[in-house]
C-alpha positions in Angstrom: 14.5 -4.1 -1.5 11.5 -1.8 -1.0 13.0 0.6 1.7 16.1 1.4 -0.4 14.2 4.1 -2.4 11.9 5.9 0.1 14.1 6.0 3.2 16.6 8.4 1.8 13.7 10.6 0.5 12.3 10.7 4.0 15.6 12.0 5.4 16.8 8.7 6.8 20.4 7.5 7.1 21.8 4.0 6.4 21.0 3.0 10.0 17.4 4.0 9.5 17.3 2.0 6.4 18.6 -1.0 8.2 15.9 -0.6 10.9 13.2 -0.3 8.4 14.4 -3.5 6.6 14.5 -5.3 9.9 11.0 -4.2 10.8 9.7 -5.2 7.4 11.2 -8.7 7.7 9.8 -9.0 11.3 6.3 -8.0 10.1 6.5 -10.3 7.1 7.3 -13.2 9.5 4.3 -12.3 11.8 2.0 -12.0 8.8 3.2 -15.4 7.5 2.5 -17.0 10.8 -0.9 -15.4 11.0 -1.7 -16.6 7.5 -0.6 -20.1 8.4 -2.5 -20.2 11.7 -5.7 -18.3 10.9 -5.8 -17.8 7.2 -6.2 -20.3 4.3 -3.6 -22.7 5.9 -1.5 -22.4 2.7 2.3 -22.2 3.1 2.6 -18.7 1.7 5.1 -16.0 2.5 3.5 -12.7 3.0 5.8 -9.9 2.1 6.0 -6.2 1.3 4.4 -4.8 -1.8 5.4 -2.2 -4.3 1.7 -1.3 -4.5 2.1 1.1 -1.6 5.0 3.1 -3.2 2.7 5.7 -4.8 0.9 6.7 -1.6 4.2 6.5 0.4 5.8 8.9 -2.1 2.8 11.2 -1.9 3.2 11.3 1.9 6.9 11.9 1.6 6.4 14.9 -0.6 3.8 16.5 1.7 4.8 20.2 2.3 4.3 20.0 6.0 6.8 17.2 6.2 9.2 18.7 3.8 9.3 21.9 5.9 11.0 20.0 8.9 14.7 21.0 8.9 16.2 18.1 10.8 16.5 15.1 8.6 16.1 12.5 11.5 13.0 14.3 12.8 11.6 14.4 9.3 12.2 10.7 8.9 10.4 10.0 12.2 7.4 12.1 11.4 7.2 10.7 7.8 7.4 7.1 9.2 4.6 7.9 11.6 2.4 9.3 8.8 3.1 6.3 6.5 2.4 3.9 9.4 -0.8 5.7 10.3 -2.0 5.7 6.7 -1.3 2.0 6.3 -3.2 1.2 9.6 -6.3 3.2 8.5 -6.3 1.7 5.0 -5.9 -1.9 6.3 -8.7 -1.3 8.9 -11.0 -0.1 6.1 -10.1 -3.3 4.1 -10.8 -5.5 7.1 -14.2 -3.8 7.8 -15.2 -4.1 4.1 -14.1 -7.7 3.9 -15.6 -9.1 7.1 -18.9 -7.1 6.6 -19.3 -8.6 3.1 -19.8 -5.0 1.8 -17.1 -5.5 -0.8 -18.7 -8.7 -2.1 -22.2 -7.1 -2.2 -20.9 -3.9 -4.0 -18.9 -5.9 -6.6 -21.8 -8.3 -7.2 -24.0 -5.3 -7.9 -21.5 -3.3 -10.0 -19.8 -6.1 -11.8 -21.9 -6.0 -15.0 -21.9 -2.2 -15.0 -18.2 -2.0 -14.6 -17.3 -4.4 -17.3 -19.8 -3.0 -19.8 -18.3 0.5 -19.2 -14.8 -0.8 -19.7 -15.8 -2.6 -22.9 -17.4 0.6 -24.2 -14.3 2.6 -23.5 -12.1 0.1 -25.3 -14.5 -0.1 -28.3 -14.6 3.7 -28.7 -10.8 3.9 -28.4 -10.4 1.2 -31.0 -12.8 2.9 -33.4 -10.9 6.2 -33.0 -7.5 4.6 -33.8 -8.9 2.7 -36.8 -10.5 5.8 -38.4 
């Protein structure tokens, strides 16, 4: 499960890991209900993602959080920092999604992005062949 790796790094005990797993399962259930009621109406199960592990590990290794001596207090402050970062990131995604700014920017940059990626792959292939 996802919390098995970061919770001990944050200074958490097995009890803290259990609480994080319980919270994750509860939030997954709420997200699934919201998806079913207000989303695409598909019977999907919304769960945790390993995509957030890199930012979470970056927050865990922050020097201001590592300087806290008490493991339980360090766990609490690290959890608050992670939760705050996830709230801010999801708020930005919601604003970009509902304002159609993401669709506009990808429509304008789609050809540029793909042509740039193709040029990079071509130059890499030419260097490996020669």
